[in-house]
MMTF fields as JSON, N, C-alpha, C and O atoms, coordinates in Angstrom:
{
  "mmtfVersion": "1.0.0",
  "mmtfProducer": "UNKNOWN",
  "numBonds": 263,
  "numAtoms": 264,
  "numGroups": 66,
  "numChains": 1,
  "numModels": 1,
  "chainsPerModel": [1],
  "groupsPerChain": [66],
  "chainIdList": ["A"],
  "bondAtomList": [4, 2, 8, 6, 12, 10, 16, 14, 20, 18, 24, 22, 28, 26, 32, 30, 36, 34, 40, 38, 44, 42, 48, 46, 52, 50, 56, 54, 60, 58, 64, 62, 68, 66, 72, 70, 76, 74, 80, 78, 84, 82, 88, 86, 92, 90, 96, 94, 100, 98, 104, 102, 108, 106, 112, 110, 116, 114, 120, 118, 124, 122, 128, 126, 132, 130, 136, 134, 140, 138, 144, 142, 148, 146, 152, 150, 156, 154, 160, 158, 164, 162, 168, 166, 172, 170, 176, 174, 180, 178, 184, 182, 188, 186, 192, 190, 196, 194, 200, 198, 204, 202, 208, 206, 212, 210, 216, 214, 220, 218, 224, 222, 228, 226, 232, 230, 236, 234, 240, 238, 244, 242, 248, 246, 252, 250, 256, 254, 260, 258],
  "bondOrderList": [1, 1, 1, 1, 1, 1, 1, 1, 1, 1, 1, 1, 1, 1, 1, 1, 1, 1, 1, 1, 1, 1, 1, 1, 1, 1, 1, 1, 1, 1, 1, 1, 1, 1, 1, 1, 1, 1, 1, 1, 1, 1, 1, 1, 1, 1, 1, 1, 1, 1, 1, 1, 1, 1, 1, 1, 1, 1, 1, 1, 1, 1, 1, 1, 1],
  "groupList": [{"groupName": "UNK", "atomNameList": ["N", "CA", "C", "O"], "elementList": ["N", "C", "C", "O"], "formalChargeList": [0, 0, 0, 0], "bondAtomList": [1, 0, 2, 1, 3, 2], "bondOrderList": [1, 1, 2], "singleLetterCode": "X", "chemCompType": "L-PEPTIDE LINKING"}],
  "groupTypeList": [0, 0, 0, 0, 0, 0, 0, 0, 0, 0, 0, 0, 0, 0, 0, 0, 0, 0, 0, 0, 0, 0, 0, 0, 0, 0, 0, 0, 0, 0, 0, 0, 0, 0, 0, 0, 0, 0, 0, 0, 0, 0, 0, 0, 0, 0, 0, 0, 0, 0, 0, 0, 0, 0, 0, 0, 0, 0, 0, 0, 0, 0, 0, 0, 0, 0],
  "groupIdList": [1, 2, 3, 4, 5, 6, 7, 8, 9, 10, 11, 12, 13, 14, 15, 16, 17, 18, 19, 20, 21, 22, 23, 24, 25, 26, 27, 28, 29, 30, 31, 32, 33, 34, 35, 36, 37, 38, 39, 40, 41, 42, 43, 44, 45, 46, 47, 48, 49, 50, 51, 52, 53, 54, 55, 56, 57, 58, 59, 60, 61, 62, 63, 64, 65, 66],
  "secStructList": [7, 2, 2, 2, 2, 2, 2, 2, 3, 3, 3, 3, 3, 3, 3, 7, 1, 1, 1, 7, 7, 3, 3, 3, 3, 3, 3, 3, 6, 6, 6, 7, 7, 3, 3, 3, 3, 2, 2, 2, 2, 2, 7, 7, 7, 5, 1, 1, 2, 2, 2, 2, 2, 2, 2, 2, 2, 2, 2, 2, 2, 2, 2, 2, 6, 7],
  "xCoordList": [-20.802, -21.679, -21.416, -22.359, -20.155, -19.85, -20.412, -20.995, -20.253, -20.773, -22.297, -22.891, -22.931, -24.38, -24.801, -25.793, -24.056, -24.348, -24.208, -25.041, -23.172, -22.955, -24.11, -24.484, -24.678, -25.756, -27.092, -27.973, -27.262, -28.541, -28.671, -29.784, -27.573, -27.647, -27.456, -26.617, -28.246, -28.142, -28.074, -28.522, -27.506, -27.435, -28.477, -28.557, -29.265, -30.231, -29.985, -29.511, -30.308, -30.213, -31.612, -32.502, -31.779, -33.1, -32.922, -32.013, -33.806, -33.8, -34.558, -35.714, -33.9, -34.547, -35.365, -34.892, -36.576, -37.415, -36.912, -37.02, -36.376, -35.895, -34.831, -35.187, -33.608, -33.048, -32.995, -33.061, -32.879, -32.874, -31.499, -30.697, -31.251, -29.991, -30.293, -31.443, -29.253, -29.388, -28.776, -27.795, -29.359, -28.776, -28.725, -29.423, -27.89, -27.855, -28.539, -28.586, -29.072, -29.668, -29.172, -29.136, -28.797, -28.435, -29.625, -30.065, -30.136, -31.33, -31.074, -30.262, -31.79, -31.812, -32.727, -33.928, -32.163, -32.921, -34.05, -35.074, -33.882, -34.911, -36.093, -37.245, -35.818, -36.872, -37.314, -38.424, -36.444, -36.744, -36.438, -36.707, -35.878, -35.574, -34.427, -33.469, -34.538, -33.46, -32.403, -32.701, -31.169, -30.062, -29.317, -28.984, -29.058, -28.319, -28.635, -28.938, -28.561, -28.844, -27.893, -27.593, -27.422, -26.531, -27.285, -26.694, -28.565, -29.328, -29.793, -29.575, -30.429, -30.953, -29.862, -29.987, -28.792, -27.726, -26.639, -26.08, -26.338, -25.199, -25.541, -24.688, -26.758, -27.161, -26.238, -25.868, -25.88, -25.016, -25.816, -26.49, -25.737, -26.406, -25.415, -24.364, -25.762, -24.843, -25.522, -26.746, -24.695, -25.205, -25.77, -26.632, -25.295, -25.762, -26.061, -25.57, -26.878, -27.199, -25.952, -25.772, -25.093, -23.862, -22.944, -22.368, -22.814, -21.969, -22.53, -21.777, -23.838, -24.476, -24.3, -24.016, -24.467, -24.321, -22.893, -22.692, -21.916, -20.51, -20.211, -19.535, -20.709, -20.503, -21.212, -20.675, -22.398, -23.124, -22.415, -22.394, -21.831, -21.063, -19.832, -19.494, -19.172, -18.013, -18.436, -17.754, -19.56, -20.051, -20.442, -20.156, -21.088, -21.469, -20.23, -20.239, -19.176, -17.925, -17.35, -16.866, -17.4, -16.907, -17.78, -17.258, -19.084, -19.981, -19.708, -19.671, -19.521, -19.307, -17.952, -17.765, -17.001, -15.671, -15.564, -14.521, -16.609, -16.584, -16.469, -16.435],
  "yCoordList": [-51.165, -50.007, -49.018, -48.477, -48.777, -47.799, -48.208, -47.375, -49.48, -49.903, -49.839, -49.501, -50.156, -50.041, -48.588, -48.296, -47.684, -46.259, -45.798, -45.031, -46.252, -45.867, -46.275, -45.522, -47.442, -47.914, -47.271, -47.203, -46.809, -46.23, -44.749, -44.263, -44.022, -42.575, -42.152, -42.698, -41.171, -40.638, -39.118, -38.493, -38.54, -37.087, -36.647, -37.197, -35.661, -35.056, -33.558, -32.989, -32.922, -31.466, -30.901, -31.541, -29.697, -29.066, -27.584, -26.936, -27.064, -25.645, -24.877, -25.177, -23.897, -23.038, -21.985, -21.429, -21.698, -20.732, -19.293, -18.527, -18.931, -17.564, -17.564, -17.761, -17.368, -16.969, -18.159, -19.311, -17.881, -18.92, -19.592, -19.349, -20.434, -21.159, -22.626, -22.997, -23.452, -24.886, -25.29, -24.696, -26.302, -26.867, -28.382, -28.963, -29.014, -30.476, -30.979, -30.304, -32.196, -32.886, -34.323, -34.976, -34.806, -36.212, -36.877, -36.472, -37.913, -38.596, -40.083, -40.692, -40.644, -42.09, -42.648, -42.379, -43.423, -43.92, -44.864, -44.919, -45.594, -46.536, -45.833, -46.186, -44.862, -44.182, -42.863, -42.395, -42.262, -40.949, -39.814, -38.653, -40.14, -39.122, -38.226, -38.685, -36.955, -36.01, -36.199, -36.105, -36.466, -36.664, -35.355, -34.984, -34.654, -33.399, -32.581, -33.133, -31.26, -30.36, -29.178, -28.642, -28.776, -27.609, -26.334, -25.394, -26.298, -25.073, -24.979, -23.959, -26.022, -25.948, -26.075, -25.528, -26.791, -26.994, -25.941, -25.594, -25.426, -24.525, -23.196, -22.311, -23.043, -21.871, -21.66, -20.535, -22.778, -22.733, -23.156, -24.186, -22.353, -22.662, -22.454, -21.84, -22.971, -23.009, -22.46, -22.485, -21.965, -21.366, -22.386, -22.05, -23.632, -24.647, -25.959, -26.216, -26.774, -28.091, -28.97, -29.729, -28.875, -29.675, -29.323, -30.203, -28.036, -27.582, -28.082, -28.532, -28.001, -28.48, -29.988, -30.475, -30.724, -32.178, -32.573, -33.461, -31.92, -32.219, -31.967, -32.768, -30.866, -30.55, -31.573, -31.975, -31.989, -33.003, -34.345, -35.037, -34.721, -35.974, -35.914, -36.895, -34.765, -34.619, -34.786, -35.454, -34.18, -34.294, -35.733, -36.222, -36.412, -37.805, -38.678, -39.584, -38.415, -39.158, -38.964, -39.917, -37.734, -37.479, -38.185, -38.733, -38.177, -38.865, -40.365, -40.98, -40.945, -42.388, -42.797, -43.952, -41.863, -42.17, -42.164, -42.521, -41.772, -41.709, -43.067, -43.186],
  "zCoordList": [72.723, 72.828, 71.7, 71.123, 71.382, 70.339, 68.985, 68.291, 68.587, 67.291, 67.28, 66.256, 68.395, 68.505, 68.343, 67.675, 68.948, 68.842, 67.396, 66.913, 66.7, 65.311, 64.414, 63.515, 64.637, 63.773, 64.117, 63.26, 65.323, 65.738, 65.439, 65.237, 65.405, 65.254, 63.806, 63.089, 63.389, 62.036, 62.089, 63.05, 61.041, 60.915, 59.894, 58.796, 60.265, 59.357, 59.342, 60.326, 58.226, 58.161, 57.99, 57.43, 58.483, 58.447, 58.158, 58.678, 57.321, 56.987, 58.061, 58.357, 58.631, 59.624, 58.887, 57.896, 59.343, 58.635, 58.738, 57.78, 59.871, 60.05, 61.126, 62.288, 60.853, 59.565, 58.609, 59.039, 57.341, 56.309, 56.267, 55.364, 57.258, 57.398, 57.691, 57.926, 57.674, 57.902, 59.237, 59.685, 59.866, 61.084, 60.943, 60.112, 61.763, 61.788, 63.044, 64.073, 62.923, 64.059, 64.062, 63.019, 65.214, 65.374, 66.047, 67.123, 65.381, 65.865, 66.053, 65.356, 67.012, 67.203, 66.116, 66.115, 65.193, 64.044, 64.444, 63.764, 65.518, 65.953, 66.602, 66.349, 67.42, 68.184, 67.568, 67.822, 66.756, 66.203, 67.162, 66.857, 68.321, 69.334, 68.89, 68.268, 69.213, 68.972, 70.05, 71.241, 69.636, 70.565, 70.766, 71.892, 69.66, 69.725, 68.478, 67.42, 68.616, 67.5, 67.537, 68.604, 66.366, 66.322, 66.688, 67.22, 66.41, 66.661, 68.106, 68.76, 68.606, 69.973, 71.018, 72.114, 70.696, 71.669, 71.654, 72.694, 70.449, 70.304, 69.627, 69.552, 69.139, 68.363, 67.159, 66.827, 66.517, 65.345, 64.124, 64.138, 63.067, 61.806, 60.663, 60.844, 59.492, 58.358, 57.107, 56.979, 56.191, 54.957, 53.979, 53.167, 54.045, 53.098, 53.819, 54.918, 53.169, 53.717, 53.771, 54.723, 52.761, 52.742, 53.904, 54.543, 54.168, 55.282, 56.617, 57.481, 56.778, 58.01, 58.161, 59.256, 57.066, 57.124, 57.505, 58.334, 56.908, 57.23, 58.704, 59.348, 59.232, 60.649, 61.537, 62.57, 61.146, 61.903, 61.902, 62.92, 60.766, 60.692, 61.6, 62.263, 61.624, 62.52, 63.978, 64.755, 64.342, 65.721, 66.042, 67.136, 65.105, 65.312, 65.509, 66.343, 64.757, 64.908, 66.303, 66.915, 66.81, 68.172, 69.212, 70.182, 69.023, 69.961, 69.976, 71.041, 68.817, 68.712, 69.269, 69.652, 69.32, 69.826, 71.332, 71.878, 72.004, 73.474, 74.094, 75.319]
}
């Protein structure tokens, strides 16, 4: 299950219109479904796309380790 989860989930970053910050989203690559988001789930945003992507990768690693 874990390896299947790793191959199906991807991290994407998105620019929020207001405030002008970045958030990460973890999506099911096959379905396009949103699995988790830093903005909708935690109200957390980042100053740069790189920072958001790094945080999203860390979260994906924790999800896959379950």
